[in-house]
N, C-alpha and C positions, 0 to 999 in steps of 0.2 A: 542520481539513480536514474537511469533511463526507464520511461512507463512503457514504452512499446513492448510487445511481446517477443519474446527471446527464448530460446531452448534453455530449459532448468536444468542448472547443474548442481548435484550435491555437495555440500561443503562436509567438512570434517563430522559434524556434529548430526549429518543428516539432513539437514534442512537444505533449502534450494534456494538460490541466489535473489530468487522474486520473493521471499517471506519478507513480509514488514512487520514491524513491531510499534506498538503503542507506547510510548514513554508515559504515558497518564495511569493507565490501568494495567498495563502487560497484555495484553491482547497481542496475539501474534497469527498470523495464516497466512497463505499463499494470496499474493496480491490480486488475483481474480477469484478470491474466495470469501465473500461476503463483507468486503471493504465499501464503504456506501460512497460514489460518486456523485460529486454535486454538480450538477451540469448547469445550475443556474449562474454561473459564474463566467468571466472570461478568462479564468484560469484553472487549471485542473487542479480540483481540489478533490482528495480522498479522505474521508473520516470514519473512524473507528465506530464500527459496529456496538462495541462495548459500551462506550462512552459518549461516542460523539464528537470527540475532539480530532482537529485537523492534523494528519498523519504526512499528507504530501498538497503542498502548493507551490504550486509554479507556473508560469505563461504557459497557454496553448499554445503550440507550434502553428 
């Protein structure tokens, strides 16, 4: 998944390609809508605002 901003495209179900899903609690929303960015690491980590689980964990560019 690319973390850089790109134009949102609607999928067949109305969601955009920038929608993230938390497999732990089922929370879903746009990448820039409430996900917690953990800036304290050398990796890009996005945490679920619902349960705090890590949804994205990758090296920073």
